[in-house]
Every structure is written in structure tokens, then in C-alpha cells.
gemmi code that builds the backbone of each chain (N, CA, C; Angstrom):
import gemmi

chains = {
    "A": [
        ("MET", (48.582, -53.733, -11.155), (48.219, -53.380, -9.781), (47.682, -54.629, -9.084)),
        ("SER", (48.296, -54.980, -7.960), (47.965, -56.245, -7.314), (47.077, -56.024, -6.102)),
        ("SER", (46.184, -56.982, -5.848), (45.355, -56.901, -4.647), (46.028, -57.607, -3.472)),
        ("GLU", (47.254, -58.096, -3.693), (47.977, -58.797, -2.629), (48.240, -57.835, -1.468)),
        ("PHE", (48.076, -58.362, -0.265), (48.317, -57.531, 0.917), (49.245, -58.277, 1.869)),
        ("ASN", (50.276, -57.588, 2.325), (51.199, -58.191, 3.290), (51.321, -57.283, 4.505)),
        ("LEU", (51.496, -57.929, 5.638), (51.590, -57.183, 6.885), (52.793, -57.664, 7.686)),
        ("LYS", (53.627, -56.717, 8.075), (54.778, -57.046, 8.931), (54.498, -56.480, 10.321)),
        ("SER", (54.766, -57.302, 11.318), (54.471, -56.898, 12.691), (55.751, -56.934, 13.514)),
        ("GLU", (56.014, -55.842, 14.241), (57.276, -55.755, 14.967), (57.039, -54.983, 16.273)),
        ("LYS", (57.656, -55.458, 17.352), (57.553, -54.741, 18.625), (58.823, -53.935, 18.847)),
        ("ILE", (58.682, -52.659, 19.109), (59.825, -51.814, 19.495), (59.516, -51.322, 20.907)),
        ("ASP", (60.177, -51.926, 21.890), (59.850, -51.697, 23.313), (58.365, -52.008, 23.526)),
        ("ASP", (57.589, -51.004, 23.967), (56.161, -51.282, 24.212), (55.271, -50.774, 23.070)),
        ("VAL", (55.899, -50.569, 21.910), (55.140, -50.073, 20.743), (55.044, -51.174, 19.689)),
        ("LEU", (53.826, -51.395, 19.200), (53.630, -52.340, 18.095), (53.658, -51.562, 16.781)),
        ("VAL", (54.570, -51.954, 15.887), (54.670, -51.299, 14.580), (54.164, -52.274, 13.512)),
        ("LEU", (53.094, -51.870, 12.854), (52.520, -52.680, 11.773), (52.857, -52.003, 10.445)),
        ("THR", (53.531, -52.732, 9.574), (53.919, -52.178, 8.277), (53.126, -52.891, 7.190)),
        ("THR", (52.356, -52.105, 6.440), (51.503, -52.710, 5.411), (52.166, -52.602, 4.041)),
        ("ALA", (51.818, -53.518, 3.167), (52.241, -53.439, 1.761), (51.077, -53.929, 0.909)),
        ("GLY", (50.605, -53.082, 0.004), (49.504, -53.469, -0.868), (48.184, -52.821, -0.472)),
        ("TYR", (47.148, -53.274, -1.119), (45.811, -52.671, -1.058), (45.174, -52.864, 0.320)),
        ("ILE", (44.843, -51.759, 0.973), (44.129, -51.859, 2.257), (42.630, -51.817, 1.955)),
        ("ASN", (42.082, -52.987, 1.686), (40.641, -53.140, 1.450), (40.053, -53.885, 2.650)),
        ("ASN", (38.920, -54.541, 2.466), (38.330, -55.273, 3.583), (39.250, -56.379, 4.090)),
        ("VAL", (39.940, -57.050, 3.163), (40.848, -58.145, 3.552), (42.052, -57.585, 4.312)),
        ("GLY", (42.647, -56.531, 3.764), (43.800, -55.907, 4.412), (43.420, -55.336, 5.774)),
        ("GLY", (42.273, -54.671, 5.828), (41.813, -54.086, 7.089), (41.596, -55.148, 8.148)),
        ("GLU", (41.028, -56.263, 7.729), (40.761, -57.356, 8.672), (42.068, -57.957, 9.193)),
        ("LYS", (43.050, -58.091, 8.315), (44.353, -58.633, 8.743), (45.011, -57.706, 9.768)),
        ("ILE", (44.918, -56.414, 9.527), (45.487, -55.448, 10.475), (44.772, -55.581, 11.826)),
        ("ALA", (43.440, -55.667, 11.765), (42.656, -55.761, 13.008), (42.986, -57.040, 13.775)),
        ("GLU", (43.158, -58.134, 13.062), (43.487, -59.415, 13.717), (44.848, -59.344, 14.409)),
        ("GLU", (45.824, -58.769, 13.710), (47.162, -58.657, 14.299), (47.129, -57.723, 15.508)),
        ("PHE", (46.393, -56.638, 15.383), (46.242, -55.708, 16.508), (45.656, -56.424, 17.723)),
        ("GLU", (44.606, -57.205, 17.511), (43.915, -57.875, 18.623), (44.852, -58.798, 19.409)),
        ("LYS", (45.745, -59.480, 18.698), (46.685, -60.399, 19.367), (47.498, -59.649, 20.416)),
        ("HIS", (47.924, -58.456, 20.080), (48.804, -57.684, 20.963), (48.003, -56.839, 21.965)),
        ("PHE", (46.853, -56.377, 21.523), (46.002, -55.573, 22.402), (45.564, -56.406, 23.606)),
        ("SER", (45.285, -57.681, 23.366), (44.875, -58.551, 24.473), (46.017, -58.793, 25.457)),
        ("ASP", (47.247, -58.526, 25.015), (48.408, -58.625, 25.920), (48.743, -57.274, 26.561)),
        ("GLY", (47.903, -56.280, 26.331), (48.086, -54.986, 26.981), (48.833, -53.941, 26.173)),
        ("ILE", (49.103, -54.234, 24.909), (49.790, -53.239, 24.062), (48.780, -52.197, 23.574)),
        ("VAL", (49.044, -50.930, 23.889), (48.098, -49.872, 23.500), (48.774, -48.732, 22.720)),
        ("LYS", (50.041, -48.928, 22.384), (50.733, -47.936, 21.542), (50.991, -48.599, 20.187)),
        ("ILE", (50.326, -48.081, 19.170), (50.373, -48.728, 17.859), (50.822, -47.724, 16.794)),
        ("VAL", (51.714, -48.180, 15.922), (52.107, -47.398, 14.748), (51.719, -48.201, 13.508)),
        ("ILE", (51.064, -47.549, 12.569), (50.796, -48.210, 11.281), (51.557, -47.448, 10.197)),
        ("ASN", (52.524, -48.130, 9.624), (53.363, -47.565, 8.559), (52.785, -47.995, 7.216)),
        ("ILE", (52.244, -47.036, 6.451), (51.593, -47.411, 5.192), (52.361, -46.921, 3.960)),
        ("ALA", (53.678, -46.857, 4.113), (54.517, -46.377, 3.007), (54.331, -47.194, 1.734)),
        ("GLU", (54.092, -48.492, 1.900), (53.999, -49.343, 0.709), (52.557, -49.691, 0.340)),
        ("SER", (51.630, -48.889, 0.820), (50.223, -49.047, 0.416), (49.801, -47.757, -0.265)),
        ("ASN", (49.700, -47.790, -1.585), (49.278, -46.559, -2.271), (47.816, -46.606, -2.701)),
        ("VAL", (47.124, -47.696, -2.340), (45.682, -47.759, -2.580), (44.999, -48.217, -1.297)),
        ("VAL", (43.985, -47.458, -0.905), (43.165, -47.839, 0.244), (41.708, -47.637, -0.158)),
        ("ASN", (40.807, -48.275, 0.568), (39.403, -47.898, 0.409), (38.770, -47.715, 1.778)),
        ("SER", (37.596, -47.095, 1.781), (36.994, -46.707, 3.063), (36.524, -47.921, 3.856)),
        ("ILE", (36.324, -49.044, 3.178), (35.938, -50.259, 3.921), (37.139, -50.740, 4.744)),
        ("GLY", (38.313, -50.731, 4.112), (39.529, -51.102, 4.844), (39.779, -50.151, 6.008)),
        ("ILE", (39.554, -48.871, 5.760), (39.803, -47.881, 6.824), (38.805, -48.042, 7.971)),
        ("SER", (37.614, -48.555, 7.665), (36.630, -48.732, 8.739), (37.144, -49.700, 9.814)),
        ("TYR", (37.994, -50.648, 9.406), (38.610, -51.553, 10.400), (39.582, -50.772, 11.296)),
        ("LEU", (40.230, -49.787, 10.709), (41.179, -48.984, 11.491), (40.441, -48.088, 12.484)),
        ("ILE", (39.247, -47.653, 12.115), (38.432, -46.849, 13.041), (38.115, -47.685, 14.290)),
        ("GLU", (37.857, -48.954, 14.058), (37.558, -49.852, 15.186), (38.761, -49.962, 16.123)),
        ("ILE", (39.940, -50.052, 15.523), (41.176, -50.113, 16.332), (41.340, -48.821, 17.139)),
        ("ILE", (41.146, -47.697, 16.472), (41.292, -46.389, 17.137), (40.327, -46.290, 18.319)),
        ("GLU", (39.107, -46.756, 18.093), (38.096, -46.709, 19.157), (38.538, -47.524, 20.374)),
        ("LYS", (39.031, -48.722, 20.140), (39.471, -49.574, 21.250), (40.648, -48.945, 21.985)),
        ("LEU", (41.566, -48.362, 21.236), (42.733, -47.742, 21.863), (42.333, -46.521, 22.690)),
        ("ASN", (41.438, -45.716, 22.139), (41.001, -44.525, 22.880), (40.290, -44.904, 24.174)),
        ("ASP", (39.575, -46.025, 24.144), (38.886, -46.494, 25.358), (39.868, -47.067, 26.374)),
        ("SER", (41.123, -47.309, 25.954), (42.117, -47.941, 26.839), (43.318, -47.021, 27.078)),
        ("ASN", (43.100, -45.729, 26.881), (44.186, -44.748, 27.030), (45.374, -45.059, 26.126)),
        ("GLY", (45.100, -45.638, 25.002), (46.151, -45.933, 24.033), (46.099, -44.961, 22.867)),
        ("LYS", (46.938, -45.225, 21.870), (46.969, -44.321, 20.718), (47.477, -45.042, 19.472)),
        ("LEU", (46.900, -44.663, 18.353), (47.368, -45.147, 17.050), (47.993, -43.972, 16.300)),
        ("ILE", (49.168, -44.214, 15.721), (49.813, -43.180, 14.904), (50.080, -43.737, 13.506)),
        ("PHE", (49.634, -43.011, 12.495), (49.895, -43.387, 11.100), (51.199, -42.732, 10.647)),
        ("THR", (51.983, -43.474, 9.875), (53.220, -42.875, 9.352), (53.365, -43.131, 7.854)),
        ("ASN", (54.246, -42.339, 7.258), (54.659, -42.515, 5.857), (53.473, -42.536, 4.886)),
        ("MET", (52.535, -41.630, 5.122), (51.351, -41.615, 4.257), (51.615, -40.822, 2.989)),
        ("GLU", (51.160, -41.329, 1.870), (51.221, -40.501, 0.669), (50.090, -39.465, 0.778)),
        ("PRO", (50.260, -38.297, 0.129), (49.314, -37.187, 0.361), (47.842, -37.539, 0.166)),
        ("ALA", (47.524, -38.329, -0.858), (46.106, -38.636, -1.113), (45.515, -39.476, 0.017)),
        ("ILE", (46.327, -40.356, 0.574), (45.821, -41.195, 1.679), (45.677, -40.344, 2.944)),
        ("GLU", (46.631, -39.475, 3.167), (46.522, -38.575, 4.324), (45.263, -37.712, 4.202)),
        ("LYS", (44.991, -37.236, 2.981), (43.784, -36.422, 2.771), (42.516, -37.246, 3.035)),
        ("THR", (42.540, -38.511, 2.603), (41.390, -39.392, 2.826), (41.109, -39.536, 4.320)),
        ("LEU", (42.143, -39.810, 5.086), (41.964, -39.998, 6.530), (41.554, -38.681, 7.203)),
        ("THR", (42.044, -37.573, 6.659), (41.669, -36.258, 7.203), (40.183, -35.988, 6.965)),
        ("ILE", (39.720, -36.244, 5.739), (38.302, -36.032, 5.418), (37.417, -36.885, 6.336)),
        ("MET", (37.871, -38.091, 6.616), (37.095, -38.996, 7.467), (37.183, -38.598, 8.946)),
        ("GLY", (38.072, -37.688, 9.250), (38.166, -37.197, 10.629), (39.013, -38.051, 11.552)),
        ("LEU", (39.793, -38.943, 10.997), (40.553, -39.874, 11.844), (41.584, -39.185, 12.730)),
        ("PHE", (42.109, -38.048, 12.246), (43.172, -37.411, 13.037), (42.633, -36.625, 14.237)),
        ("ASN", (41.301, -36.650, 14.402), (40.746, -36.143, 15.660), (40.972, -37.148, 16.781)),
        ("PHE", (41.228, -38.401, 16.392), (41.348, -39.464, 17.384), (42.647, -40.257, 17.269)),
        ("ALA", (43.394, -40.037, 16.192), (44.656, -40.750, 15.976), (45.722, -39.726, 15.601)),
        ("GLY", (46.983, -40.163, 15.668), (48.075, -39.259, 15.344), (48.654, -39.543, 13.972)),
        ("LYS", (49.570, -38.676, 13.547), (50.298, -38.924, 12.304), (51.734, -38.458, 12.488)),
        ("ALA", (52.635, -39.119, 11.768), (54.049, -38.775, 11.851), (54.695, -39.082, 10.513)),
        ("ALA", (55.821, -38.431, 10.277), (56.494, -38.619, 8.991), (57.195, -39.975, 8.909)),
        ("SER", (57.612, -40.498, 10.050), (58.362, -41.757, 10.036), (58.008, -42.585, 11.270)),
        ("VAL", (58.390, -43.849, 11.214), (58.158, -44.736, 12.365), (58.956, -44.232, 13.564)),
        ("GLU", (60.192, -43.802, 13.310), (61.049, -43.321, 14.394), (60.392, -42.122, 15.116)),
        ("GLU", (59.897, -41.192, 14.300), (59.239, -40.009, 14.889), (58.007, -40.432, 15.694)),
        ("ALA", (57.269, -41.408, 15.162), (56.049, -41.863, 15.849), (56.376, -42.518, 17.183)),
        ("THR", (57.367, -43.396, 17.198), (57.672, -44.129, 18.440), (58.161, -43.166, 19.534)),
        ("LYS", (58.785, -42.079, 19.118), (59.274, -41.095, 20.106), (58.153, -40.214, 20.643)),
        ("SER", (57.029, -40.166, 19.907), (56.001, -39.188, 20.259), (54.934, -39.713, 21.235)),
        ("PHE", (55.022, -40.972, 21.614), (54.024, -41.504, 22.579), (54.264, -40.919, 23.960)),
    ],
    "B": [
        ("MET", (48.163, -29.199, -30.171), (46.825, -29.661, -29.798), (46.908, -30.569, -28.578)),
        ("LYS", (45.995, -30.349, -27.644), (46.010, -31.152, -26.426), (45.593, -32.590, -26.729)),
        ("GLU", (46.400, -33.540, -26.269), (46.026, -34.934, -26.490), (44.985, -35.348, -25.466)),
        ("LYS", (43.912, -35.955, -25.951), (42.895, -36.492, -25.044), (42.762, -37.987, -25.321)),
        ("ILE", (42.837, -38.785, -24.283), (42.649, -40.221, -24.480), (41.454, -40.698, -23.671)),
        ("GLU", (40.831, -41.730, -24.192), (39.595, -42.220, -23.574), (39.692, -43.719, -23.340)),
        ("LEU", (38.949, -44.165, -22.360), (38.920, -45.601, -22.045), (37.527, -45.944, -21.541)),
        ("MET", (37.028, -47.090, -21.949), (35.739, -47.563, -21.452), (35.920, -49.022, -21.013)),
        ("ILE", (35.482, -49.322, -19.801), (35.620, -50.685, -19.278), (34.294, -51.091, -18.643)),
        ("SER", (33.867, -52.314, -18.911), (32.700, -52.866, -18.222), (33.213, -53.848, -17.170)),
        ("LEU", (32.924, -53.554, -15.912), (33.480, -54.358, -14.823), (32.444, -55.339, -14.280)),
        ("PRO", (32.784, -56.609, -14.202), (31.891, -57.572, -13.545), (32.073, -57.495, -12.034)),
        ("LYS", (31.085, -57.990, -11.306), (31.179, -57.917, -9.838), (32.021, -59.072, -9.311)),
        ("ILE", (33.319, -58.854, -9.257), (34.223, -59.826, -8.638), (35.153, -59.064, -7.694)),
        ("PRO", (35.703, -59.756, -6.689), (36.488, -59.039, -5.676), (37.638, -58.226, -6.272)),
        ("ASP", (37.794, -57.025, -5.767), (38.896, -56.119, -6.105), (38.939, -55.706, -7.577)),
        ("ILE", (37.805, -55.834, -8.276), (37.791, -55.474, -9.704), (38.071, -53.978, -9.901)),
        ("GLU", (37.867, -53.169, -8.846), (38.172, -51.737, -8.949), (39.638, -51.501, -9.292)),
        ("LEU", (40.494, -52.477, -8.971), (41.915, -52.328, -9.294), (42.156, -52.339, -10.805)),
        ("VAL", (41.271, -53.007, -11.540), (41.379, -52.997, -13.008), (41.116, -51.578, -13.525)),
        ("ALA", (40.114, -50.927, -12.936), (39.816, -49.540, -13.319), (40.999, -48.630, -12.991)),
        ("LEU", (41.636, -48.871, -11.848), (42.794, -48.051, -11.467), (43.974, -48.288, -12.406)),
        ("GLU", (44.169, -49.533, -12.778), (45.279, -49.878, -13.684), (45.126, -49.142, -15.012)),
        ("GLY", (43.880, -49.107, -15.520), (43.628, -48.392, -16.773), (43.950, -46.917, -16.651)),
        ("MET", (43.507, -46.306, -15.545), (43.766, -44.875, -15.337), (45.266, -44.624, -15.195)),
        ("ASP", (45.946, -45.498, -14.462), (47.401, -45.345, -14.278), (48.133, -45.368, -15.617)),
        ("ARG", (47.722, -46.272, -16.502), (48.388, -46.392, -17.809), (48.134, -45.165, -18.675)),
        ("MET", (46.919, -44.645, -18.596), (46.612, -43.419, -19.352), (47.477, -42.265, -18.842)),
        ("ALA", (47.568, -42.150, -17.527), (48.369, -41.069, -16.928), (49.832, -41.211, -17.324)),
        ("ASN", (50.320, -42.428, -17.302), (51.714, -42.690, -17.671), (51.965, -42.276, -19.120)),
        ("HIS", (51.018, -42.607, -20.001), (51.139, -42.247, -21.411), (51.222, -40.736, -21.587)),
        ("LEU", (50.447, -40.012, -20.791), (50.400, -38.549, -20.918), (51.501, -37.860, -20.120)),
        ("GLY", (52.299, -38.646, -19.420), (53.400, -38.063, -18.648), (52.956, -37.412, -17.347)),
        ("ILE", (51.812, -37.853, -16.840), (51.294, -37.305, -15.574), (51.927, -38.076, -14.423)),
        ("THR", (52.464, -37.336, -13.462), (53.196, -38.011, -12.382), (52.230, -38.687, -11.407)),
        ("ASP", (52.786, -39.664, -10.709), (52.015, -40.470, -9.763), (51.349, -39.597, -8.696)),
        ("GLY", (52.070, -38.583, -8.249), (51.547, -37.719, -7.190), (50.269, -36.995, -7.576)),
        ("LYS", (50.072, -36.773, -8.880), (48.893, -36.016, -9.324), (47.648, -36.889, -9.462)),
        ("ILE", (47.821, -38.199, -9.455), (46.645, -39.064, -9.646), (46.255, -39.820, -8.371)),
        ("GLY", (46.938, -39.503, -7.278), (46.621, -40.183, -6.006), (45.166, -39.999, -5.599)),
        ("GLU", (44.671, -38.770, -5.700), (43.279, -38.519, -5.307), (42.300, -39.139, -6.313)),
        ("ALA", (42.711, -39.169, -7.584), (41.856, -39.820, -8.593), (41.698, -41.307, -8.261)),
        ("ARG", (42.761, -41.920, -7.747), (42.676, -43.334, -7.350), (41.608, -43.540, -6.269)),
        ("ILE", (41.600, -42.638, -5.296), (40.610, -42.750, -4.214), (39.202, -42.572, -4.784)),
        ("LEU", (39.042, -41.558, -5.660), (37.723, -41.282, -6.241), (37.190, -42.488, -7.012)),
        ("ILE", (38.038, -43.070, -7.849), (37.604, -44.209, -8.673), (37.278, -45.405, -7.780)),
        ("THR", (38.155, -45.683, -6.843), (37.942, -46.830, -5.943), (36.600, -46.709, -5.226)),
        ("GLU", (36.356, -45.560, -4.626), (35.122, -45.397, -3.848), (33.880, -45.422, -4.752)),
        ("ALA", (33.994, -44.795, -5.919), (32.825, -44.736, -6.812), (32.470, -46.122, -7.349)),
        ("VAL", (33.478, -46.916, -7.689), (33.198, -48.268, -8.212), (32.619, -49.150, -7.102)),
        ("ILE", (33.212, -49.083, -5.921), (32.705, -49.897, -4.800), (31.258, -49.507, -4.486)),
        ("ASN", (30.989, -48.207, -4.430), (29.615, -47.743, -4.169), (28.651, -48.253, -5.228)),
        ("ALA", (29.083, -48.175, -6.482), (28.201, -48.599, -7.581), (27.819, -50.072, -7.414)),
        ("PHE", (28.796, -50.898, -7.079), (28.497, -52.319, -6.895), (27.660, -52.565, -5.643)),
        ("GLU", (27.978, -51.865, -4.579), (27.293, -52.136, -3.303), (25.850, -51.669, -3.294)),
        ("HIS", (25.605, -50.551, -3.952), (24.293, -49.935, -3.800), (23.429, -50.020, -5.050)),
        ("SER", (23.962, -50.651, -6.095), (23.171, -50.679, -7.327), (21.930, -51.550, -7.172)),
        ("GLY", (22.064, -52.639, -6.428), (20.907, -53.504, -6.219), (20.482, -54.250, -7.473)),
        ("ALA", (21.302, -54.238, -8.495), (20.914, -54.872, -9.756), (21.145, -56.382, -9.706)),
        ("ASN", (20.384, -57.086, -10.501), (20.584, -58.539, -10.562), (21.862, -58.884, -11.318)),
        ("LYS", (22.160, -58.120, -12.356), (23.403, -58.323, -13.118), (24.229, -57.054, -13.003)),
        ("PRO", (24.905, -56.894, -11.885), (25.483, -55.583, -11.607), (26.840, -55.316, -12.264)),
        ("ASN", (26.884, -55.348, -13.594), (28.096, -54.840, -14.232), (28.125, -53.322, -14.080)),
        ("VAL", (29.302, -52.804, -13.858), (29.463, -51.354, -13.729), (30.327, -50.869, -14.891)),
        ("LEU", (29.851, -49.818, -15.539), (30.572, -49.261, -16.682), (31.407, -48.062, -16.220)),
        ("VAL", (32.693, -48.118, -16.536), (33.597, -47.025, -16.161), (34.169, -46.411, -17.437)),
        ("GLU", (34.082, -45.095, -17.551), (34.667, -44.409, -18.709), (35.555, -43.278, -18.216)),
        ("TYR", (36.649, -43.094, -18.928), (37.546, -41.974, -18.612), (37.777, -41.129, -19.855)),
        ("GLU", (37.900, -39.819, -19.637), (38.451, -38.908, -20.642), (39.581, -38.181, -19.929)),
        ("MET", (40.774, -38.312, -20.452), (41.917, -37.734, -19.742), (42.781, -36.877, -20.661)),
        ("THR", (43.109, -35.692, -20.170), (44.153, -34.867, -20.775), (45.199, -34.638, -19.684)),
        ("ARG", (46.252, -33.925, -20.016), (47.254, -33.643, -18.982), (46.675, -32.752, -17.873)),
        ("GLU", (45.604, -32.036, -18.210), (45.046, -31.080, -17.252), (43.892, -31.636, -16.426)),
        ("LYS", (43.176, -32.604, -16.980), (41.908, -32.973, -16.349), (41.543, -34.434, -16.616)),
        ("LEU", (40.943, -35.053, -15.616), (40.374, -36.398, -15.784), (38.874, -36.315, -15.523)),
        ("ILE", (38.097, -36.812, -16.489), (36.651, -36.929, -16.279), (36.331, -38.413, -16.150)),
        ("ILE", (35.641, -38.754, -15.079), (35.332, -40.154, -14.772), (33.808, -40.306, -14.817)),
        ("TYR", (33.343, -41.280, -15.581), (31.912, -41.601, -15.607), (31.746, -43.009, -15.041)),
        ("ILE", (30.916, -43.148, -14.044), (30.650, -44.469, -13.459), (29.152, -44.730, -13.594)),
        ("ARG", (28.798, -45.809, -14.281), (27.378, -46.088, -14.567), (27.013, -47.456, -14.022)),
        ("ASP", (25.968, -47.486, -13.196), (25.433, -48.799, -12.803), (23.989, -48.896, -13.278)),
        ("TYR", (23.467, -50.099, -13.256), (22.115, -50.334, -13.783), (21.205, -50.851, -12.677)),
        ("GLY", (21.373, -50.293, -11.505), (20.589, -50.696, -10.350), (19.311, -49.902, -10.200)),
        ("LYS", (18.835, -49.847, -8.956), (17.518, -49.244, -8.704), (17.591, -47.739, -8.456)),
        ("GLY", (18.796, -47.190, -8.442), (18.952, -45.754, -8.231), (18.862, -45.355, -6.766)),
        ("PHE", (19.220, -44.103, -6.493), (19.123, -43.589, -5.125), (19.020, -42.073, -5.159)),
        ("ASN", (18.557, -41.518, -4.062), (18.487, -40.060, -3.941), (19.676, -39.604, -3.093)),
        ("PRO", (20.624, -38.882, -3.699), (21.811, -38.465, -2.935), (21.462, -37.672, -1.677)),
        ("ASP", (20.323, -36.966, -1.721), (19.914, -36.168, -0.546), (19.517, -37.051, 0.633)),
        ("ASP", (19.217, -38.317, 0.344), (18.824, -39.233, 1.426), (20.031, -39.882, 2.107)),
        ("VAL", (21.222, -39.670, 1.523), (22.420, -40.315, 2.092), (22.920, -39.480, 3.271)),
        ("GLU", (22.928, -40.098, 4.432), (23.346, -39.392, 5.644), (24.848, -39.141, 5.628)),
        ("GLU", (25.233, -37.924, 5.967), (26.660, -37.573, 6.032), (27.301, -38.270, 7.235)),
        ("PRO", (28.342, -39.078, 7.002), (28.967, -39.761, 8.147), (29.757, -38.787, 9.017)),
        ("ASP", (29.814, -39.085, 10.291), (30.548, -38.252, 11.249), (31.386, -39.185, 12.115)),
        ("ILE", (32.674, -38.920, 12.180), (33.573, -39.818, 12.902), (33.182, -39.945, 14.376)),
        ("LYS", (32.662, -38.865, 14.949), (32.280, -38.920, 16.378), (31.123, -39.902, 16.571)),
        ("GLU", (30.219, -39.932, 15.596), (29.093, -40.870, 15.693), (29.518, -42.296, 15.355)),
        ("LYS", (30.509, -42.421, 14.475), (30.983, -43.764, 14.106), (31.691, -44.442, 15.276)),
        ("MET", (32.365, -43.635, 16.091), (32.995, -44.179, 17.288), (31.877, -44.649, 18.220)),
        ("GLY", (31.895, -45.890, 18.585), (30.849, -46.402, 19.460), (29.686, -47.015, 18.694)),
        ("SER", (29.667, -46.804, 17.381), (28.619, -47.413, 16.569), (29.139, -48.728, 15.976)),
        ("THR", (28.240, -49.653, 15.734), (28.673, -50.908, 15.100), (28.905, -50.698, 13.602)),
        ("ASN", (28.286, -49.661, 13.039), (28.466, -49.386, 11.609), (29.545, -48.314, 11.413)),
        ("LYS", (30.708, -48.742, 10.982), (31.818, -47.798, 10.793), (31.945, -47.385, 9.318)),
        ("ARG", (31.034, -47.884, 8.490), (31.165, -47.638, 7.053), (30.273, -46.487, 6.590)),
        ("GLY", (30.217, -46.284, 5.254), (29.350, -45.244, 4.697), (30.072, -43.957, 4.345)),
        ("TRP", (31.361, -44.057, 4.004), (32.179, -42.869, 3.756), (32.333, -42.525, 2.272)),
        ("GLY", (31.947, -43.438, 1.398), (32.265, -43.289, -0.025), (31.813, -41.971, -0.629)),
        ("LEU", (30.539, -41.637, -0.468), (30.008, -40.427, -1.112), (30.649, -39.162, -0.532)),
        ("LYS", (30.905, -39.163, 0.764), (31.558, -37.995, 1.372), (32.952, -37.784, 0.773)),
        ("LEU", (33.699, -38.879, 0.610), (35.040, -38.762, 0.028), (34.962, -38.262, -1.413)),
        ("ILE", (33.993, -38.797, -2.159), (33.856, -38.390, -3.566), (33.493, -36.909, -3.657)),
        ("LYS", (32.541, -36.484, -2.836), (32.113, -35.073, -2.857), (33.271, -34.145, -2.503)),
        ("THR", (34.062, -34.547, -1.513), (35.111, -33.656, -1.009), (36.321, -33.609, -1.930)),
        ("MET", (36.666, -34.753, -2.523), (37.895, -34.800, -3.324), (37.703, -34.391, -4.781)),
        ("SER", (36.468, -34.449, -5.276), (36.272, -34.132, -6.693), (36.256, -32.617, -6.893)),
        ("ASP", (36.580, -32.186, -8.112), (36.484, -30.768, -8.447), (35.113, -30.426, -8.991)),
        ("ASP", (34.420, -31.422, -9.505), (33.019, -31.250, -9.895), (32.370, -32.629, -9.851)),
        ("LEU", (31.124, -32.664, -9.435), (30.431, -33.957, -9.297), (28.988, -33.794, -9.730)),
        ("THR", (28.544, -34.715, -10.599), (27.141, -34.753, -10.994), (26.621, -36.165, -10.762)),
        ("ILE", (25.463, -36.265, -10.125), (24.843, -37.574, -9.908), (23.477, -37.564, -10.580)),
        ("GLU", (23.319, -38.469, -11.538), (22.019, -38.624, -12.198), (21.513, -40.012, -11.853)),
        ("SER", (20.348, -40.070, -11.235), (19.880, -41.375, -10.766), (18.379, -41.506, -10.933)),
        ("ASP", (17.956, -42.652, -11.434), (16.532, -42.970, -11.461), (16.387, -44.482, -11.320)),
        ("ASP", (15.200, -44.992, -11.576), (14.997, -46.425, -11.311), (15.644, -47.344, -12.349)),
        ("THR", (16.346, -46.754, -13.327), (17.093, -47.591, -14.282), (18.590, -47.622, -13.955)),
        ("GLY", (18.979, -46.866, -12.937), (20.383, -46.879, -12.550), (20.916, -45.499, -12.213)),
        ("THR", (22.212, -45.456, -12.025), (22.860, -44.213, -11.585), (24.090, -43.941, -12.438)),
        ("LYS", (24.241, -42.680, -12.838), (25.451, -42.263, -13.539), (26.103, -41.141, -12.727)),
        ("ILE", (27.341, -41.386, -12.358), (28.084, -40.382, -11.607), (29.180, -39.830, -12.514)),
        ("THR", (29.255, -38.516, -12.618), (30.306, -37.869, -13.400), (31.196, -37.082, -12.442)),
        ("ILE", (32.464, -37.442, -12.445), (33.423, -36.805, -11.529), (34.481, -36.104, -12.370)),
        ("VAL", (34.740, -34.852, -12.052), (35.837, -34.133, -12.707), (36.959, -33.963, -11.689)),
        ("LYS", (38.169, -34.345, -12.089), (39.333, -34.151, -11.228), (40.392, -33.394, -12.004)),
        ("ASN", (40.698, -32.194, -11.533), (41.767, -31.424, -12.171), (43.117, -32.034, -11.816)),
        ("LEU", (44.014, -32.062, -12.786), (45.318, -32.711, -12.569), (46.461, -31.697, -12.539)),
        ("VAL", (46.117, -30.431, -12.579), (47.173, -29.396, -12.496), (46.914, -28.496, -11.304)),
    ],
}
model = gemmi.Model(1)
for chain_id, residues in chains.items():
    chain = gemmi.Chain(chain_id)
    for i, (resn, *xyz) in enumerate(residues, 1):
        res = gemmi.Residue()
        res.name, res.seqid = resn, gemmi.SeqId(i, " ")
        for name, pos in zip(("N", "CA", "C"), xyz):
            atom = gemmi.Atom()
            atom.name, atom.element = name, gemmi.Element(name[0])
            atom.pos, atom.b_iso = gemmi.Position(*pos), 0.0
            res.add_atom(atom)
        chain.add_residue(res)
    model.add_chain(chain)
structure = gemmi.Structure()
structure.add_model(model)
structure.setup_entities()
């Protein structure tokens, strides 16, 4: 099990799609937040995070995502999580994230739902 | 006869060492033929419990001891630190509405452990804390 974390960033029209691979810990969370900030400062407020290739997360990493959600909600934007494995979806549900963020089965479904 | 396997690991405080604990659990599950989907929540429980043990133990030499007893039906996880202990009743329950707008977005570990475990025991005093988590796998 590797602690390596990779992030792919892609724009689909006015939607930023961030695809993670590996452990979303403090390092992974910070990388996601940094990439988000680059685009948020350019006015991008529709974000998709595809976590299909991250089967381990921790609450410290997720705390960075809460910060992103907060900024988006303050800017009439939205974050949608996709491709979550059940345990990760349950984790985010327990933390209450889906009161403020969306979820979708796929990136395609998410981009259509904004 | 039900096969039960056990593992004991002493973890030093180095970055991402919780992944070593997860690797051990994954290998035990693989040996017993337990599918990946059934241990997803156990991964979250172990990760949060180990991180909490290191963060809150307050010990000068904060090695954390992790033990597992696993059958095809059940995983019992013991996490032991040698810190100053804590009173679980003093830990404030995090609320996402309060976290929004707060500078402190953390503090979710115990809530996740309480909610995802099938049984949880916390024994804590000034010599350290032992957390026993039961996770059913069927």
C-alpha cells in the first residue's frame, strides 16, 4: 500500500474535474486544495472530484475538502464527488459533507448535473 | 473449525505509518478470502484510530501498538498508546455546520470510529489509552 498521491486536473467547459489516485491524507488534501485555488481564483466554481482510484482517505485529508466546499458555497458554486467506494461514501456521509456537496456515480453524470 | 489469525505491530511515529497497519489487515483478509468490499470500513477505522493515537497520546516516545484478531466473520482491532490518556466524554462531537466558517475543520476521528464500529470500548488513564474496536465482516 503506497502513500503516493497523484492528481490529474482537467477542464470540461466551465467544470474543473480533479481525479485523485492514492491516499488522500494531509498531503493529498493540500494538493487538491492548491489545484482548486488556481482555478477558483479564475472564477471556476463548478468542481468535480473523482476518487475512483483512492481507496484510502483520512479525516485530515477530508478537512481540506471541507474548506473547498465552504469557499464554493460562499460563491454560489458546487463540489460533486464521483466514483466513491462505499466505505468512503459512508465516511463523507457521517461527516455530513453531502449536506453541502453533491455526489454522482460518474464524472459524466456530475458534469451534467450542475 | 473457524480459522482465526492474529497480528501485532508496534508502529513508530513516522508519516503515513498507518498504511503499514492497513497492509497487515489487507493481507490477513486476503488469506481468509475476505473480499475488498468487506474491509473498506475497517480501513477507515484503523486509519482514524492510529492517527488519533499518535496525535493525542502526548507521549514522549509515542509508539502505538496495533493488534488484530480476524476470522471470516469478525475483525477485532486493539490500538494501544502510552500517552497521558483522555476522557472520551470530554471530546466534543463535530458538526459540519459549525465546521463551515470555523478555522478548525478537523476533529472527526472519534465520531467516525463510533459510527462505523459494531462495538467500541475505550479504556484510558494516565498511562495511556487502549481502544478496542469490533467490526463485523458479514
